C-alpha positions in Angstrom: 100.7 85.3 95.0 101.1 87.2 98.2 102.8 90.5 97.6 104.0 93.2 100.0 104.1 96.9 99.1 107.2 98.8 100.4 109.2 101.9 99.5 111.7 101.3 96.7 115.4 101.4 97.5 118.4 102.0 95.1 118.9 98.2 95.2 115.6 97.9 93.4 116.7 100.1 90.5 117.9 97.2 88.1 114.4 95.6 88.5 112.6 98.9 87.9 114.8 99.5 84.9 113.9 96.1 83.5 110.1 96.7 84.0 110.3 100.2 82.5 112.3 99.1 79.5 109.9 96.2 78.8 107.1 98.6 78.8 109.0 100.9 76.4 109.8 98.1 74.0 106.5 96.1 74.1 103.6 98.3 75.2 102.0 101.7 74.6 102.0 102.5 78.3 105.2 104.6 77.7 105.4 106.6 74.5 109.2 106.4 74.3 110.6 104.0 71.8 114.2 103.7 73.2 115.2 101.9 76.3 116.9 103.9 79.0 120.0 103.0 81.1 120.5 102.7 84.8 121.8 106.3 85.1 118.4 107.5 83.8 116.5 105.5 86.4 118.9 106.7 89.1 118.2 110.3 88.1 114.5 109.7 88.1 114.7 108.0 91.5 116.8 110.8 93.0 114.4 113.5 91.6 111.3 111.8 93.1 112.9 111.2 96.5 114.2 114.7 96.6 110.7 116.0 96.2 109.5 113.7 99.0 107.4 111.6 96.5 107.1 107.9 96.9 108.3 105.1 94.7 106.5 102.0 95.8 107.3 98.4 94.8 105.4 95.2 95.1 107.6 92.4 96.1 107.1 88.7 96.6 108.4 86.7 99.6 111.9 86.5 97.9 111.9 90.3 97.7 111.7 90.2 93.8 110.2 93.3 92.4 106.9 92.5 90.7 105.8 96.0 89.9 106.2 99.6 90.9 104.2 102.9 91.2 105.1 106.5 91.7 103.8 110.0 91.2 105.3 113.3 90.3 104.2 116.9 89.7 101.5 117.2 87.0 102.8 120.5 85.7 105.8 122.6 86.8 103.7 125.7 87.9 102.7 126.7 91.4 99.0 126.7 90.6 99.2 122.9 90.0 101.1 122.1 93.2 98.2 120.1 94.6 97.9 117.8 91.6 100.1 114.8 90.7 100.3 112.4 87.8 101.1 108.8 88.6 102.5 105.8 86.8 102.1 102.2 87.6 103.9 99.3 85.9 103.8 95.6 86.6 106.3 93.0 85.4 105.0 91.4 82.2 104.8 87.9 83.7 102.8 89.0 86.7 100.1 91.2 85.0 96.5 90.4 85.7 97.3 89.1 89.2 96.0 92.1 91.2 99.3 93.9 91.6 98.1 97.1 89.8 95.2 97.8 92.2 97.4 96.9 95.2 100.1 99.4 94.1 97.5 102.0 93.2 95.7 101.8 96.5 98.9 102.3 98.4 99.9 105.2 96.1 96.6 106.9 96.5 97.0 106.8 100.3 100.5 108.1 100.1 99.4 111.0 97.9 96.8 111.9 100.5 99.4 111.7 103.2 101.6 114.3 101.5 98.6 116.6 101.0 97.8 116.2 97.4 94.3 117.0 96.2 94.0 115.5 92.7 95.7 112.5 91.0 95.8 112.5 87.2 96.2 109.4 84.9 97.2 109.7 81.3 96.4 106.4 79.6 96.7 105.2 76.0 93.0 105.0 75.1 93.3 101.4 73.8 94.5 100.2 77.2 91.1 99.0 78.3 92.5 97.1 81.3 94.1 100.3 82.7 91.0 102.4 82.1 88.9 99.7 84.0 91.4 99.6 86.8 91.2 103.4 87.3 87.4 103.4 87.1 87.3 100.7 89.8 89.5 103.0 92.0 87.1 105.9 91.5 88.9 107.8 88.7 86.7 109.5 86.1 87.4 110.2 82.5 87.9 113.9 82.1 89.3 114.2 78.5 90.0 112.4 75.3 92.8 113.5 73.0 92.8 111.7 69.6 96.0 111.1 67.7 98.3 113.1 70.1 101.0 110.4 70.0 102.6 107.9 67.8 104.3 104.5 68.5 104.7 101.3 66.7 103.8 103.0 63.4 100.3 104.1 64.5 98.6 107.1 66.0 97.8 106.9 69.7 94.9 108.5 71.5 95.2 109.7 75.1 92.5 109.3 77.8 92.8 111.6 80.8 91.3 110.4 84.1 91.4 111.9 87.5 90.7 111.2 91.1 89.8 113.9 93.6 91.6 112.7 96.6 90.2 115.1 99.2 86.8 116.2 97.9 86.0 118.0 101.2 89.2 120.0 101.2 88.9 123.8 101.0 90.9 125.9 98.6 94.4 126.4 100.0 
């Protein structure tokens, strides 16, 4: 399936909402248990774009959104201004078709372009496919946090991974 990566527009928000809510209801990728509404996604979209941060979508030849990726500040303190945490979600009927790596590669390039130094991933430890994807992209495991979350009536462990985007960069 040929897919093109482009910047998301507000017209994409209903598709992003559907992908997000599917992940909320059916996966441990998002540790919320309640779906959100379009106003929530609009506020998220507005906040990311106001910061100059990308929201990328993978679309097919019909411009249907197949997945999306974005990043935001890792922590709200000045000392962390060079570090971002990302998210990537693929529509449930298109998982395993290479869209995750495609979105992630584009997102990594965009994070470098806006001057970020480190990208952090926070992954539910049982999500072996996501851990493998990140390893293939050069991320390394930097921490394990057992039983820090709960969803679907069970404890969830968190794996932190990171990618140093600009290893030769001097301290700002």
